[in-house]
Backbone as CSV, one residue per row, in Angstrom:
resi,resn,N_x,N_y,N_z,CA_x,CA_y,CA_z,C_x,C_y,C_z
1,UNK,-74.901,-13.838,12.741,-75.905,-13.017,12.112,-75.787,-11.558,12.527
2,UNK,-75.268,-11.286,13.722,-75.187,-9.902,14.186,-74.115,-9.097,13.457
3,UNK,-73.207,-9.753,12.786,-72.181,-9.041,12.025,-72.719,-8.442,10.732
4,UNK,-73.798,-8.971,10.207,-74.297,-8.538,8.897,-74.673,-7.051,8.877
5,UNK,-75.427,-6.531,9.839,-75.722,-5.092,9.793,-74.463,-4.225,9.890
6,UNK,-73.519,-4.630,10.712,-72.265,-3.876,10.840,-71.488,-3.907,9.531
7,UNK,-71.407,-5.063,8.924,-70.713,-5.211,7.649,-71.378,-4.379,6.561
8,UNK,-72.690,-4.476,6.459,-73.404,-3.742,5.418,-73.287,-2.228,5.603
9,UNK,-73.357,-1.761,6.821,-73.249,-0.325,7.076,-71.838,0.176,6.777
10,UNK,-70.843,-0.595,7.142,-69.455,-0.216,6.842,-69.223,-0.238,5.334
11,UNK,-69.769,-1.235,4.656,-69.642,-1.305,3.194,-70.357,-0.127,2.530
12,UNK,-71.504,0.263,3.064,-72.223,1.431,2.546,-71.382,2.694,2.727
13,UNK,-70.761,2.842,3.874,-69.875,3.985,4.130,-68.731,4.004,3.127
14,UNK,-68.040,2.887,2.993,-66.911,2.795,2.068,-67.351,3.066,0.630
15,UNK,-68.410,2.401,0.206,-68.888,2.567,-1.166,-69.397,3.969,-1.436
16,UNK,-70.122,4.540,-0.499,-70.644,5.891,-0.675,-69.539,6.923,-0.782
17,UNK,-68.546,6.825,0.091,-67.432,7.772,0.031,-66.640,7.611,-1.263
18,UNK,-66.398,6.374,-1.648,-65.625,6.113,-2.864,-66.372,6.586,-4.102
19,UNK,-67.652,6.276,-4.179,-68.444,6.711,-5.325,-68.496,8.229,-5.413
20,UNK,-68.713,8.891,-4.298,-68.797,10.349,-4.315,-67.459,10.964,-4.723
21,UNK,-66.379,10.505,-4.093,-65.065,11.105,-4.326,-64.543,10.846,-5.738
22,UNK,-64.728,9.633,-6.229,-64.124,9.282,-7.516,-65.122,9.230,-8.669
23,UNK,-66.398,9.205,-8.354,-67.407,9.110,-9.398,-68.201,10.377,-9.572
24,UNK,-69.000,10.704,-8.571,-69.914,11.838,-8.671,-69.179,13.153,-8.913
25,UNK,-68.211,13.468,-8.088,-67.511,14.750,-8.214,-66.809,14.854,-9.570
26,UNK,-66.135,13.807,-9.980,-65.447,13.826,-11.276,-66.453,13.967,-12.416
27,UNK,-67.553,13.245,-12.335,-68.581,13.325,-13.376,-69.155,14.730,-13.479
28,UNK,-69.470,15.334,-12.361,-70.058,16.678,-12.361,-69.132,17.663,-13.070
29,UNK,-67.828,17.578,-12.793,-66.899,18.513,-13.420,-66.684,18.234,-14.907
30,UNK,-66.936,17.007,-15.331,-66.836,16.697,-16.758,-68.129,17.010,-17.508
31,UNK,-69.252,16.868,-16.824,-70.549,16.996,-17.490,-71.090,18.426,-17.509
32,UNK,-70.645,19.252,-16.589,-71.192,20.605,-16.472,-70.112,21.659,-16.696
33,UNK,-70.505,22.848,-17.097,-69.535,23.950,-17.169,-68.930,24.188,-15.782
34,UNK,-67.698,24.669,-15.743,-66.958,24.797,-14.483,-67.725,25.572,-13.413
35,UNK,-68.335,26.678,-13.786,-69.048,27.485,-12.790,-70.238,26.731,-12.216
36,UNK,-71.000,26.067,-13.072,-72.155,25.290,-12.624,-71.699,24.086,-11.806
37,UNK,-70.647,23.437,-12.239,-70.130,22.279,-11.513,-69.700,22.677,-10.109
38,UNK,-68.984,23.779,-10.001,-68.533,24.245,-8.688,-69.695,24.519,-7.751
39,UNK,-70.723,25.181,-8.263,-71.902,25.476,-7.443,-72.624,24.193,-7.034
40,UNK,-72.694,23.241,-7.944,-73.373,21.971,-7.654,-72.623,21.189,-6.579
41,UNK,-71.321,21.095,-6.727,-70.504,20.385,-5.737,-70.608,21.067,-4.376
42,UNK,-70.582,22.399,-4.378,-70.671,23.151,-3.130,-71.982,22.841,-2.408
43,UNK,-73.056,22.692,-3.157,-74.354,22.385,-2.550,-74.447,20.927,-2.094
44,UNK,-73.708,20.045,-2.747,-73.786,18.617,-2.428,-72.915,18.226,-1.233
45,UNK,-71.791,18.906,-1.045,-70.846,18.490,-0.009,-71.422,18.458,1.402
46,UNK,-72.237,19.407,1.824,-72.785,19.285,3.186,-73.558,17.980,3.400
47,UNK,-74.273,17.539,2.374,-75.020,16.283,2.478,-74.084,15.083,2.472
48,UNK,-73.021,15.160,1.695,-72.016,14.094,1.698,-71.449,13.926,3.106
49,UNK,-71.075,15.040,3.718,-70.503,14.958,5.062,-71.516,14.451,6.084
50,UNK,-72.775,14.828,5.959,-73.802,14.289,6.857,-73.934,12.778,6.687
51,UNK,-73.885,12.323,5.424,-73.919,10.884,5.150,-72.745,10.184,5.833
52,UNK,-71.533,10.735,5.687,-70.344,10.116,6.289,-70.484,10.059,7.804
53,UNK,-70.917,11.171,8.403,-71.078,11.190,9.866,-72.084,10.142,10.328
54,UNK,-73.240,10.108,9.679,-74.301,9.182,10.096,-73.910,7.729,9.855
55,UNK,-73.394,7.435,8.670,-73.037,6.045,8.345,-71.884,5.558,9.222
56,UNK,-70.890,6.410,9.444,-69.753,6.006,10.281,-70.188,5.804,11.731
57,UNK,-71.037,6.693,12.242,-71.514,6.543,13.622,-72.352,5.274,13.779
58,UNK,-73.246,5.029,12.828,-74.063,3.810,12.893,-73.196,2.562,12.768
59,UNK,-72.246,2.589,11.846,-71.343,1.447,11.691,-70.538,1.218,12.976
60,UNK,-70.118,2.295,13.623,-69.376,2.167,14.888,-70.241,1.502,15.955
61,UNK,-71.480,1.949,16.067,-72.380,1.360,17.062,-72.646,-0.118,16.785
62,UNK,-72.852,-0.445,15.526,-73.145,-1.834,15.163,-71.917,-2.737,15.280
63,UNK,-70.744,-2.165,15.108,-69.502,-2.937,15.146,-68.999,-3.144,16.575
64,UNK,-69.338,-2.217,17.458,-68.812,-2.223,18.829,-68.869,-3.585,19.523
65,UNK,-69.984,-4.307,19.507,-70.032,-5.570,20.253,-69.042,-6.629,19.750
66,UNK,-68.676,-6.572,18.480,-67.807,-7.598,17.919,-66.341,-7.163,17.806
67,UNK,-66.091,-5.861,17.614,-64.732,-5.411,17.311,-64.565,-3.966,17.782
68,UNK,-64.021,-3.813,18.972,-63.893,-2.490,19.581,-62.953,-1.598,18.772
69,UNK,-61.844,-2.126,18.271,-60.911,-1.315,17.483,-61.596,-0.749,16.247
70,UNK,-62.301,-1.592,15.515,-63.012,-1.112,14.322,-64.055,-0.069,14.692
71,UNK,-64.762,-0.292,15.773,-65.769,0.671,16.212,-65.132,2.015,16.549
72,UNK,-64.007,1.994,17.219,-63.310,3.244,17.562,-62.825,3.963,16.303
73,UNK,-62.331,3.213,15.339,-61.876,3.822,14.083,-63.043,4.451,13.321
74,UNK,-64.164,3.763,13.293,-65.346,4.303,12.619,-65.885,5.534,13.351
75,UNK,-65.846,5.499,14.672,-66.261,6.669,15.453,-65.329,7.848,15.176
76,UNK,-64.044,7.564,15.007,-63.081,8.614,14.673,-63.408,9.243,13.319
77,UNK,-63.818,8.419,12.358,-64.245,8.952,11.055,-65.427,9.898,11.257
78,UNK,-66.414,9.459,12.019,-67.596,10.302,12.257,-67.207,11.614,12.932
79,UNK,-66.378,11.533,13.946,-66.001,12.730,14.702,-65.133,13.697,13.892
80,UNK,-64.207,13.177,13.097,-63.341,14.072,12.320,-64.070,14.675,11.122
81,UNK,-65.211,14.126,10.788,-66.006,14.712,9.712,-66.694,15.998,10.173
82,UNK,-66.932,16.126,11.447,-67.608,17.324,11.964,-66.796,18.591,11.680
83,UNK,-65.522,18.678,12.099,-64.775,19.899,11.768,-64.502,20.040,10.270
84,UNK,-64.443,18.928,9.581,-64.256,19.002,8.132,-65.452,19.706,7.502
85,UNK,-66.641,19.351,7.942,-67.866,19.957,7.401,-68.081,21.382,7.915
86,UNK,-67.849,21.584,9.199,-68.215,22.847,9.821,-67.144,23.938,9.724
87,UNK,-65.891,23.548,9.588,-64.794,24.525,9.566,-64.067,24.520,8.225
88,UNK,-63.611,23.351,7.816,-62.796,23.270,6.600,-63.594,23.603,5.342
89,UNK,-64.773,23.033,5.201,-65.584,23.296,4.006,-65.913,24.785,3.852
90,UNK,-66.362,25.483,4.909,-66.596,26.927,4.748,-65.316,27.702,4.417
91,UNK,-64.191,27.272,4.958,-62.918,27.944,4.645,-62.553,27.755,3.175
92,UNK,-62.818,26.584,2.643,-62.573,26.321,1.215,-63.478,27.218,0.379
93,UNK,-64.733,27.314,0.758,-65.675,28.158,0.023,-65.261,29.631,0.070
94,UNK,-64.817,30.091,1.217,-64.372,31.477,1.355,-63.147,31.735,0.484
95,UNK,-62.215,30.801,0.489,-61.022,30.954,-0.355,-61.404,31.033,-1.824
96,UNK,-62.359,30.226,-2.227,-62.838,30.268,-3.615,-63.500,31.608,-3.912
97,UNK,-64.379,32.039,-3.028,-65.137,33.267,-3.236,-64.259,34.515,-3.273
98,UNK,-63.152,34.479,-2.551,-62.280,35.654,-2.473,-61.065,35.553,-3.396
99,UNK,-61.034,34.516,-4.223,-59.958,34.374,-5.199,-58.606,34.007,-4.615
100,UNK,-58.596,33.413,-3.447,-57.346,32.992,-2.808,-56.976,31.588,-3.294
101,UNK,-56.421,31.518,-4.497,-56.203,30.218,-5.124,-55.180,29.365,-4.370
102,UNK,-54.150,29.959,-3.831,-53.158,29.173,-3.084,-53.796,28.582,-1.823
103,UNK,-54.543,29.423,-1.113,-55.237,28.944,0.103,-56.246,27.854,-0.264
104,UNK,-56.985,28.052,-1.361,-57.931,27.035,-1.814,-57.217,25.714,-2.056
105,UNK,-56.096,25.759,-2.760,-55.378,24.515,-3.085,-54.933,23.777,-1.821
106,UNK,-54.434,24.519,-0.851,-53.985,23.895,0.401,-55.166,23.286,1.152
107,UNK,-56.232,24.070,1.309,-57.399,23.583,2.047,-58.099,22.437,1.322
108,UNK,-58.213,22.559,0.013,-58.823,21.481,-0.767,-57.974,20.218,-0.672
109,UNK,-56.666,20.377,-0.747,-55.769,19.225,-0.592,-55.956,18.545,0.759
110,UNK,-56.141,19.357,1.803,-56.389,18.798,3.133,-57.707,18.035,3.156
111,UNK,-58.749,18.588,2.542,-60.044,17.894,2.526,-59.958,16.581,1.748
112,UNK,-59.202,16.579,0.659,-59.005,15.345,-0.110,-58.258,14.318,0.735
113,UNK,-57.217,14.759,1.437,-56.444,13.845,2.288,-57.321,13.250,3.387
114,UNK,-58.168,14.068,3.979,-59.069,13.566,5.026,-60.030,12.536,4.445
115,UNK,-60.612,12.834,3.295,-61.542,11.886,2.671,-60.837,10.579,2.315
116,UNK,-59.639,10.666,1.760,-58.888,9.447,1.437,-58.558,8.655,2.691
117,UNK,-58.224,9.349,3.776,-57.962,8.657,5.041,-59.224,7.963,5.544
118,UNK,-60.359,8.636,5.423,-61.630,8.017,5.837,-61.938,6.776,4.995
119,UNK,-61.697,6.866,3.706,-61.918,5.707,2.829,-60.985,4.572,3.236
120,UNK,-59.733,4.899,3.525,-58.762,3.875,3.937,-59.182,3.223,5.255
121,UNK,-59.672,4.009,6.193,-60.140,3.449,7.471,-61.312,2.502,7.238
122,UNK,-62.268,2.921,6.425,-63.411,2.050,6.140,-62.950,0.762,5.457
123,UNK,-61.997,0.871,4.532,-61.465,-0.323,3.863,-60.776,-1.240,4.868
124,UNK,-60.000,-0.656,5.772,-59.322,-1.447,6.804,-60.341,-2.183,7.672
125,UNK,-61.374,-1.470,8.078,-62.410,-2.101,8.901,-63.090,-3.231,8.135
126,UNK,-63.348,-3.016,6.863,-63.965,-4.085,6.060,-63.090,-5.332,6.038
127,UNK,-61.778,-5.171,5.972,-60.890,-6.351,5.961,-60.959,-7.124,7.267
128,UNK,-61.326,-6.469,8.336,-61.395,-7.137,9.633,-62.637,-8.028,9.744
129,UNK,-63.578,-7.868,8.815,-64.759,-8.740,8.815,-64.430,-10.113,8.225
130,UNK,-63.305,-10.219,7.522,-62.963,-11.489,6.866,-62.615,-12.564,7.848
């Protein structure tokens, strides 16, 4: 019975990241004009990162008693989200604001790679519940 909260929290992390990355962001850019979509995404991302940090940290704590490796991986997701939110996201915004399209592409690509890695880690942890 003690695995259920850990499983549900990890599934929430995985599902939330996947929905945001492949659903919400894509929908916003299709449904809104580019300028409005960009502003909306910019306002939403800090909350997305807070969700990832909180859900990953909680999942790590709940997973720790049963699976130390999974807990460490989830804690790594939480910890690596901090510089992504506090350093990388503002750098992406600055590149956008100053018209540095090459820098934006590189930094945005890095943020996408980090998010995909986080999704992969959550998926890996979910497989360990089987």
